[in-house]
C-alpha positions as CSV (number, residue, x, y, z in Angstrom):
1,M,-126.4,41.2,-195.6
2,P,-127.1,39.1,-193.0
3,A,-130.7,39.6,-191.1
4,E,-130.9,41.7,-188.5
5,P,-131.0,40.2,-185.3
6,P,-134.0,40.9,-182.7
7,F,-132.5,43.1,-180.3
8,K,-134.2,43.5,-177.1
9,K,-134.6,46.5,-174.6
10,Q,-132.4,45.5,-171.8
11,K,-133.5,46.1,-168.6
12,T,-131.7,49.0,-166.4
13,P,-128.7,46.9,-165.1
14,Q,-128.3,46.7,-161.0
15,K,-125.5,48.6,-159.6
16,D,-123.3,46.2,-157.6
17,H,-121.9,48.8,-155.4
18,E,-122.3,46.8,-152.3
19,M,-120.3,44.1,-153.7
20,S,-116.8,44.3,-152.6
21,K,-115.3,40.7,-153.0
22,Y,-114.4,39.5,-156.6
23,I,-112.4,36.6,-158.2
24,I,-110.8,38.3,-161.4
25,T,-109.9,35.7,-164.0
26,V,-107.9,36.7,-166.8
27,F,-107.9,34.2,-169.5
28,G,-105.3,34.6,-171.9
29,A,-102.8,35.1,-169.0
30,S,-99.4,34.2,-170.8
31,G,-100.2,37.0,-173.9
32,D,-98.7,40.3,-174.3
33,L,-102.4,42.1,-173.3
34,S,-102.6,40.5,-170.4
35,K,-99.1,41.3,-168.9
36,K,-98.7,44.7,-170.7
37,K,-102.5,45.9,-170.2
38,T,-104.4,43.9,-167.8
39,F,-102.6,42.7,-164.8
40,P,-101.0,46.2,-164.6
41,A,-104.4,47.5,-164.4
42,I,-105.6,45.7,-161.9
43,F,-102.7,46.2,-159.9
44,G,-103.2,50.0,-160.3
45,L,-106.4,49.3,-158.6
46,F,-104.9,47.5,-155.8
47,K,-102.1,50.3,-155.4
48,Q,-104.9,53.1,-155.1
49,G,-107.1,51.1,-152.8
50,E,-109.8,50.5,-155.0
51,L,-109.1,47.0,-154.5
52,K,-108.0,45.4,-151.2
53,A,-106.2,42.3,-150.5
54,E,-109.1,40.8,-148.5
55,E,-111.6,41.4,-150.7
56,C,-109.9,40.1,-154.1
57,R,-108.4,36.9,-155.4
58,I,-106.9,37.2,-159.1
59,V,-106.4,34.1,-161.4
60,G,-104.7,33.9,-164.5
61,Y,-105.6,31.1,-166.8
62,A,-103.9,30.1,-170.5
63,R,-102.8,27.0,-172.1
64,S,-99.1,27.7,-171.1
65,N,-97.6,24.7,-169.1
66,M,-96.4,26.8,-166.7
67,T,-96.6,27.2,-162.3
68,T,-98.0,30.0,-160.2
69,E,-94.6,31.1,-159.7
70,D,-94.0,31.2,-163.3
71,L,-96.7,34.0,-163.6
72,R,-95.5,36.2,-161.0
73,S,-92.2,36.4,-162.6
74,R,-93.4,37.3,-165.6
75,L,-95.6,40.1,-164.6
76,K,-93.5,41.2,-161.9
77,P,-91.3,43.4,-164.2
78,F,-94.3,45.2,-165.7
79,L,-95.7,45.8,-162.5
80,L,-92.5,47.4,-161.2
81,K,-92.8,50.1,-163.3
82,Q,-95.8,51.5,-161.4
83,G,-95.3,50.2,-158.0
84,D,-92.6,49.3,-155.2
85,E,-91.4,45.7,-155.0
86,N,-92.9,45.3,-151.8
87,L,-96.2,46.2,-152.7
88,V,-95.7,44.3,-156.1
89,D,-95.4,41.0,-153.9
90,K,-98.4,41.8,-151.8
91,F,-100.1,41.9,-155.1
92,L,-98.7,39.1,-156.4
93,A,-99.4,36.9,-153.5
94,H,-103.0,36.7,-154.6
95,V,-102.5,35.9,-157.8
96,T,-102.4,32.3,-158.8
97,Y,-102.3,30.3,-162.0
98,V,-104.5,27.6,-163.4
99,H,-103.5,26.0,-167.3
100,G,-105.8,24.2,-169.5
101,P,-107.1,24.0,-172.9
102,Y,-109.7,26.9,-173.9
103,D,-111.8,24.0,-175.8
104,E,-112.2,21.5,-173.1
105,A,-113.9,21.0,-169.5
106,S,-111.0,19.6,-168.0
107,G,-109.1,22.9,-167.6
108,Y,-112.2,24.7,-166.3
109,I,-112.9,22.1,-163.9
110,K,-109.4,22.9,-162.3
111,L,-110.6,26.4,-162.3
112,R,-113.9,25.3,-161.0
113,E,-111.9,23.8,-157.9
114,A,-109.8,26.7,-157.4
115,Y,-112.4,29.1,-157.1
116,T,-114.0,26.8,-154.5
117,D,-110.9,27.4,-152.2
118,L,-110.6,31.0,-153.1
119,E,-114.0,31.6,-152.3
120,K,-113.6,30.1,-148.7
121,E,-110.8,32.4,-148.2
122,L,-112.8,35.4,-149.1
123,A,-115.9,34.6,-147.1
124,E,-114.1,34.2,-144.1
125,N,-115.6,36.8,-141.7
126,S,-117.9,38.0,-143.8
127,N,-121.7,37.7,-145.1
128,K,-120.7,39.3,-148.7
129,S,-121.2,37.2,-151.7
130,V,-117.7,36.8,-154.0
131,G,-118.8,37.5,-157.4
132,R,-116.7,36.1,-160.5
133,L,-115.4,38.6,-163.2
134,H,-113.6,36.8,-166.7
135,Y,-111.5,39.0,-168.7
136,L,-111.1,37.5,-171.9
137,A,-107.8,38.7,-173.1
138,L,-108.1,36.6,-176.2
139,P,-108.3,36.6,-179.7
140,P,-112.4,37.2,-180.5
141,S,-112.0,33.7,-182.6
142,V,-112.4,31.6,-179.2
143,F,-114.9,34.0,-177.4
144,G,-117.5,31.8,-178.5
145,T,-115.7,28.6,-177.2
146,V,-114.4,30.2,-173.8
147,C,-118.0,31.5,-172.8
148,G,-119.6,28.2,-173.7
149,Q,-117.3,26.5,-171.1
150,I,-117.8,29.0,-168.5
151,K,-121.3,28.8,-168.7
152,E,-121.4,24.9,-168.8
153,N,-118.6,24.6,-166.1
154,L,-118.4,27.8,-163.7
155,Y,-121.7,29.3,-164.0
156,E,-123.8,29.4,-160.9
157,D,-127.4,31.1,-161.2
158,D,-126.9,32.7,-157.5
159,I,-123.4,34.0,-158.0
160,S,-122.8,37.2,-159.9
161,T,-121.0,36.6,-163.0
162,K,-119.5,39.0,-165.5
163,I,-117.7,38.8,-168.8
164,I,-115.4,41.3,-170.1
165,V,-114.4,40.5,-174.4
166,E,-111.6,42.9,-175.9
167,K,-112.2,44.1,-179.2
168,P,-112.3,43.7,-182.2
169,F,-115.7,43.0,-182.3
170,G,-115.9,41.3,-185.4
171,H,-114.1,42.8,-188.7
172,D,-117.5,43.9,-190.5
173,L,-121.4,43.8,-190.0
174,E,-121.8,39.8,-190.4
175,S,-118.8,38.5,-188.5
176,S,-120.1,41.1,-185.4
177,R,-123.4,39.3,-185.8
178,Q,-122.1,36.1,-185.9
179,L,-119.9,36.7,-182.3
180,Q,-123.2,38.4,-181.1
181,K,-125.2,35.3,-182.0
182,E,-122.5,33.0,-180.1
183,L,-122.7,35.2,-177.0
184,A,-126.2,35.9,-176.6
185,P,-127.6,32.6,-175.7
186,L,-124.7,32.2,-173.3
187,F,-125.2,35.5,-171.1
188,S,-127.3,38.6,-170.9
189,E,-126.4,42.0,-171.9
190,E,-126.2,42.8,-168.6
191,E,-123.4,40.2,-167.9
192,L,-121.2,41.1,-170.8
193,Y,-119.1,44.2,-170.8
194,R,-117.4,45.0,-174.4
195,I,-114.4,47.0,-173.6
196,D,-113.1,49.9,-175.9
197,H,-110.5,51.3,-173.8
198,Y,-111.0,54.7,-175.4
199,L,-114.3,54.8,-173.7
200,G,-111.8,54.7,-170.2
201,K,-109.8,57.7,-171.1
202,E,-110.1,60.6,-168.7
203,M,-110.7,63.3,-171.2
204,V,-113.4,60.9,-173.4
205,K,-115.2,60.3,-170.0
206,N,-115.2,63.8,-169.5
207,L,-116.9,64.9,-172.6
208,L,-120.6,64.5,-171.0
209,V,-119.6,67.0,-168.0
210,L,-117.9,69.5,-170.1
211,R,-120.9,69.4,-172.6
212,F,-124.0,69.0,-170.3
213,G,-122.4,70.5,-167.2
214,N,-121.6,73.9,-168.8
215,I,-124.4,75.9,-170.1
216,F,-121.8,78.1,-171.7
217,F,-120.6,75.5,-173.8
218,N,-124.1,73.5,-174.3
219,A,-125.9,76.6,-175.6
220,A,-123.5,76.7,-178.3
221,W,-123.2,73.1,-179.2
222,N,-125.3,73.2,-182.5
223,K,-125.4,74.3,-186.1
224,E,-126.1,77.8,-185.6
225,N,-122.8,78.4,-183.8
226,I,-120.4,75.4,-184.9
227,Q,-118.6,75.4,-188.1
228,N,-116.5,72.8,-188.4
229,I,-115.6,69.4,-186.1
230,Q,-112.1,67.7,-186.3
231,I,-111.3,64.5,-184.3
232,T,-107.5,63.3,-185.1
233,F,-105.8,60.4,-184.6
234,K,-101.7,60.8,-185.2
235,E,-99.1,58.1,-184.7
236,P,-95.5,59.2,-185.5
237,F,-94.5,55.5,-186.3
238,G,-95.3,53.1,-189.2
239,T,-96.1,49.3,-188.8
240,E,-92.6,48.4,-187.5
241,G,-92.6,44.5,-188.5
242,R,-96.3,44.2,-187.8
243,G,-97.6,45.2,-191.2
244,G,-98.6,41.4,-191.9
245,Y,-100.9,42.0,-189.2
246,F,-102.0,45.5,-190.0
247,N,-102.9,44.6,-193.3
248,D,-105.9,42.7,-192.6
249,I,-107.2,45.5,-190.7
250,G,-106.1,49.0,-192.0
251,I,-106.6,52.1,-190.1
252,I,-110.3,52.6,-190.2
253,R,-110.8,49.2,-188.6
254,D,-107.9,49.8,-185.9
255,V,-109.1,53.2,-184.7
256,M,-112.1,54.8,-186.6
257,Q,-114.9,52.1,-186.3
258,N,-114.6,51.6,-182.9
259,H,-112.2,54.2,-180.6
260,L,-112.7,57.4,-182.5
261,L,-116.4,56.2,-183.3
262,Q,-117.1,56.5,-179.6
263,V,-115.6,59.8,-179.1
264,L,-117.6,60.8,-182.0
265,T,-121.1,59.9,-180.5
266,L,-120.4,61.5,-176.8
267,L,-119.6,65.1,-178.9
268,T,-122.5,64.7,-180.9
269,M,-125.5,62.7,-178.7
270,E,-128.3,64.5,-177.2
271,R,-128.5,65.2,-173.3
272,P,-129.5,61.6,-171.6
273,V,-132.2,61.7,-169.2
274,S,-129.8,60.5,-166.7
275,F,-126.4,59.3,-166.3
276,D,-128.0,55.6,-166.1
277,A,-126.0,53.2,-168.2
278,E,-129.2,52.7,-170.6
279,A,-129.9,56.3,-171.0
280,V,-126.3,57.2,-172.0
281,R,-126.3,54.2,-174.6
282,D,-129.9,55.0,-175.9
283,E,-128.7,58.4,-176.8
284,K,-125.5,57.2,-178.6
285,V,-127.6,54.8,-180.4
286,K,-130.1,57.4,-181.6
287,V,-127.2,59.6,-183.0
288,L,-125.5,56.5,-184.7
289,K,-128.6,56.1,-186.7
290,A,-128.9,59.5,-188.0
291,I,-125.7,59.2,-189.5
292,A,-125.8,59.2,-193.3
293,P,-123.9,56.7,-195.6
294,F,-120.5,57.5,-196.4
295,D,-120.1,59.5,-199.9
296,H,-117.1,57.4,-201.5
297,N,-116.2,60.7,-203.3
298,D,-115.8,62.8,-200.1
299,I,-112.9,60.7,-198.3
300,I,-109.2,60.7,-198.2
301,I,-107.1,57.4,-198.3
302,G,-103.6,57.3,-198.0
303,Q,-100.5,55.0,-197.7
304,Y,-97.2,56.3,-196.0
305,G,-94.0,56.1,-198.1
306,K,-90.4,56.7,-197.4
307,S,-89.3,59.8,-195.6
308,E,-88.3,62.8,-197.5
309,D,-84.6,61.9,-196.0
310,N,-85.0,58.3,-196.9
311,S,-84.6,57.6,-193.5
312,K,-87.6,55.8,-192.8
313,P,-89.2,52.8,-195.0
314,S,-92.6,52.6,-196.7
315,Y,-95.2,50.8,-195.5
316,L,-94.5,48.4,-198.4
317,D,-90.7,48.0,-197.2
318,D,-92.4,46.0,-194.5
319,E,-91.2,42.4,-195.3
320,T,-94.3,40.9,-193.6
321,V,-96.9,43.2,-196.3
322,P,-97.9,41.6,-199.1
323,E,-96.7,43.1,-202.7
324,G,-98.4,45.7,-203.9
325,S,-100.8,46.0,-201.1
326,K,-103.6,48.7,-201.2
327,C,-103.8,48.9,-197.2
328,I,-105.0,52.1,-195.9
329,T,-102.6,53.7,-193.3
330,F,-104.3,57.2,-193.1
331,A,-107.9,58.1,-194.1
332,A,-110.0,61.1,-193.7
333,L,-114.0,60.8,-193.4
334,N,-116.9,63.4,-193.3
335,F,-119.6,62.4,-191.0
336,K,-123.1,64.2,-192.0
337,I,-125.3,63.9,-188.9
338,R,-129.0,64.5,-190.3
339,N,-130.5,65.6,-187.5
340,E,-132.0,69.1,-185.9
341,R,-128.7,69.8,-183.8
342,W,-126.4,69.0,-186.6
343,D,-127.6,69.0,-190.4
344,G,-124.7,70.8,-192.2
345,V,-121.7,70.7,-190.2
346,P,-119.0,68.9,-191.4
347,I,-117.4,66.3,-188.5
348,V,-114.0,65.2,-190.0
349,M,-112.5,62.1,-188.3
350,K,-108.7,62.0,-189.4
351,A,-106.4,59.1,-188.5
352,G,-102.8,58.0,-189.9
353,K,-99.8,56.4,-188.8
354,A,-96.3,57.5,-190.0
355,L,-97.3,61.2,-189.0
356,D,-95.3,64.2,-188.2
357,A,-96.6,63.7,-184.2
358,G,-98.6,61.5,-181.7
359,K,-101.7,62.8,-180.6
360,V,-105.0,62.7,-180.2
361,E,-107.4,65.7,-180.1
362,I,-110.9,66.9,-181.0
363,R,-110.8,70.5,-182.5
364,I,-113.9,72.4,-182.5
365,Q,-114.2,75.3,-184.5
366,F,-117.1,78.1,-183.9
367,K,-118.5,80.3,-187.0
368,Q,-117.1,83.7,-187.6
369,V,-118.2,86.7,-185.6
370,A,-121.0,88.6,-187.5
371,S,-119.7,91.4,-190.0
372,G,-118.8,94.4,-188.5
373,I,-115.8,96.0,-186.6
374,F,-114.4,92.2,-185.6
375,N,-115.1,90.2,-188.9
376,E,-111.7,89.9,-189.7
377,I,-110.3,88.0,-186.2
378,P,-109.6,84.2,-186.1
379,N,-112.9,82.0,-185.6
380,N,-112.7,80.4,-181.8
381,E,-111.6,77.3,-181.3
382,L,-112.5,74.6,-178.5
383,V,-109.7,72.1,-178.0
384,I,-109.7,68.8,-176.2
385,R,-106.3,66.9,-176.0
386,V,-107.1,63.3,-175.2
387,Q,-103.7,62.1,-175.2
388,P,-100.8,62.9,-174.6
389,D,-100.7,65.6,-171.9
390,E,-104.4,66.0,-171.3
391,A,-105.7,69.3,-171.8
392,V,-108.8,71.6,-172.8
393,Y,-108.1,74.8,-174.1
394,F,-110.3,77.7,-175.9
395,K,-108.9,79.9,-178.5
396,C,-110.2,83.1,-178.2
397,N,-109.6,86.8,-179.1
398,M,-108.4,89.2,-177.0
399,K,-106.4,93.0,-177.0
400,T,-103.2,92.8,-177.1
401,P,-101.6,93.7,-173.8
402,G,-100.4,97.6,-173.6
403,L,-101.2,100.7,-175.9
404,S,-101.7,98.7,-178.7
405,T,-105.4,98.3,-180.2
406,T,-104.8,95.4,-182.2
407,T,-106.0,91.7,-181.3
408,K,-104.4,88.5,-180.4
409,V,-105.4,85.0,-180.2
410,T,-105.0,83.5,-176.5
411,D,-106.5,80.5,-175.0
412,L,-108.1,80.1,-171.5
413,D,-106.0,76.9,-170.5
414,L,-106.9,73.5,-168.4
415,T,-103.9,71.7,-169.1
416,Y,-104.4,68.6,-166.4
417,A,-100.8,68.1,-165.6
418,D,-100.5,71.9,-164.1
419,R,-104.0,71.9,-162.6
420,Y,-104.6,68.6,-161.3
421,K,-100.9,67.6,-160.1
422,D,-101.7,65.6,-157.1
423,F,-105.0,64.0,-158.4
424,W,-104.8,60.1,-159.5
425,I,-105.8,60.2,-163.1
426,P,-106.2,56.2,-163.6
427,Q,-105.4,54.6,-167.0
428,A,-108.1,53.8,-169.2
429,Y,-108.3,50.1,-168.3
430,E,-107.8,50.5,-164.7
431,A,-111.1,52.6,-164.7
432,L,-113.1,50.4,-167.0
433,I,-112.1,47.1,-164.7
434,R,-113.5,49.2,-162.0
435,D,-116.7,50.1,-163.9
436,A,-117.3,46.8,-164.2
437,L,-116.7,45.4,-161.0
438,I,-119.4,47.9,-159.4
439,G,-121.7,47.4,-162.3
440,D,-121.6,50.4,-164.7
441,H,-122.3,49.9,-168.0
442,S,-122.3,53.3,-169.3
443,N,-118.7,53.3,-171.0
444,F,-118.8,49.7,-172.7
445,V,-120.7,48.7,-176.1
446,R,-123.9,47.9,-176.1
447,D,-125.2,45.1,-178.7
448,D,-127.5,47.3,-180.7
449,E,-124.7,50.2,-180.6
450,L,-122.0,47.7,-182.1
451,D,-124.6,46.6,-185.2
452,V,-125.3,50.2,-186.3
453,S,-121.7,51.2,-186.2
454,W,-120.8,48.3,-188.3
455,K,-123.7,49.0,-190.5
456,L,-122.1,52.1,-191.2
457,F,-118.7,51.1,-192.0
458,T,-119.2,47.9,-193.7
459,P,-120.3,49.4,-197.2
460,L,-117.2,51.7,-197.0
461,L,-114.9,48.6,-196.3
462,N,-116.4,46.9,-199.0
463,Y,-115.8,49.4,-201.3
464,L,-112.1,50.2,-200.1
465,E,-111.3,46.4,-200.0
466,G,-113.2,44.8,-203.0
467,K,-111.6,43.8,-206.5
468,D,-112.0,47.6,-207.9
469,A,-110.6,49.2,-204.7
470,P,-108.8,52.9,-205.3
471,V,-105.5,53.2,-204.9
472,P,-104.4,55.0,-201.8
473,S,-102.1,58.4,-202.2
474,I,-98.9,57.9,-201.1
475,Y,-97.4,60.4,-198.4
476,P,-94.4,60.8,-196.9
477,Y,-93.4,59.2,-193.6
478,G,-93.1,61.8,-191.0
479,S,-95.4,64.4,-192.5
480,R,-99.1,65.5,-191.8
481,G,-100.8,63.0,-194.5
482,P,-101.9,63.0,-198.0
483,E,-100.7,66.1,-200.3
484,N,-104.4,67.4,-200.3
485,L,-105.5,67.4,-196.8
486,N,-105.5,71.2,-196.5
487,E,-107.7,71.5,-199.4
488,Y,-110.2,68.8,-198.0
489,M,-110.3,70.4,-194.7
490,K,-111.0,73.7,-196.1
491,A,-113.9,72.4,-198.5
492,H,-115.4,71.0,-195.2
493,G,-115.3,74.4,-193.4
494,Y,-112.1,74.6,-191.5
495,V,-110.5,78.0,-191.4
496,Y,-106.9,77.9,-191.3
497,M,-105.4,80.7,-189.2
498,K,-103.5,83.8,-191.3
499,G,-100.1,84.3,-190.4
500,D,-98.1,83.0,-187.6
501,T,-100.6,84.6,-184.9
502,Y,-101.0,81.9,-182.6
503,T,-98.8,79.2,-180.5
504,W,-100.0,76.9,-178.0
505,P,-99.2,77.2,-174.9
506,I,-99.4,81.4,-175.1
507,T,-95.9,83.1,-176.4
508,R,-94.7,85.7,-173.6
509,P,-92.9,89.0,-174.7
510,K,-89.3,88.7,-175.3
511,T,-87.0,89.9,-172.8
512,E,-83.5,92.0,-172.9
């Protein structure tokens, strides 16, 4: 195991709310991530007035030998999905392109010359300085190289510089530390923004307010009241010809060690002393350190096979997948948090591909009511649907309307599409790019947080991918997952409702 790096306590970063002028450079501008996510997110901020034409310039940088007009033409179809042509053209007029290698100074010198011209444009009639945001939509293998060239050729002490790096932040503890070893000497933790787009999702950002802004929930958020927590990620499709890529990652690296673990920390951390970014991230690190090592006998792993009607292929049918691969496409893990609040509460994280639905949700099941007249009624549940169709609903027991004395499970329902029809809810990348522009690190991953998370997952991954790796259970494409999933959930405290007593949304009486 590599030696632990000497993480330094970072000073609280200053927020740049007063700095409204920026040059945003997207490295890897010719790639899929840029045209499908990064540029559309920047355009989304432009469309909503969060970025103004007179206050921002966007530069694309890549190795592809194309012109500014070529880049604009490539981007336009993706931007038209969210704006009319006049607005798209207005935005694209502020997009320029510079091509050059990632590992040689020549391209960065051209980029510096472009910066000089663009900064003159932005500085006209304003005494505000112009900052630089570098978005690395690139493979992690070149992060160190590109950051070294930026530091050498583009960095100036008196200009605000920010670097956004995309996941994956390594594939295990050793590679994560190696990446940090490359970046840390070049840029301070205040200048680095490790982006995990789940932290920009509306319902994930809402978790702190839901928990700590409502005494009703916060008072019950503990082992005395909660029986079981589930964090579930489902995709209704398989690898679809990308199995060769997925085979080196697996479902645990793909969504569990990063996206879903971020959700877990926000669900279980203690109240921060303030909304200050470092206060929030300090509490996330504390709860990560309290998680016990995984019990290898307390997990479920699976790989999808053919659908029951043979209409959908198995994972191994993908021609890009190595023969006999043990790659995990489904996993269920039990997290044991050893602290006063959560000791003894099963927290199950489930994630899988080729399942029966597509959704991400958090399900918090409360304990049974005390014995007596109501001890046969179902447990209360708080459900937070992250995607699709964001919603928060609380399953509770009520008297059936009318003359009946029976009870029925109903819900207190906040469905965003109904309640917030006229609100702009930014996409995750839009929210996070804006956070970076204003200097708010709250929703980005800190260096020590990343290190602790890989310490937790690396031993499990070594076990699952070693020479004597266990064979995953085969589950049918389109099913809920491996056959023993229900028994696993029952063993970890989840109580399934008896009979067909509840549907969501609420059912209504039949009419003639």
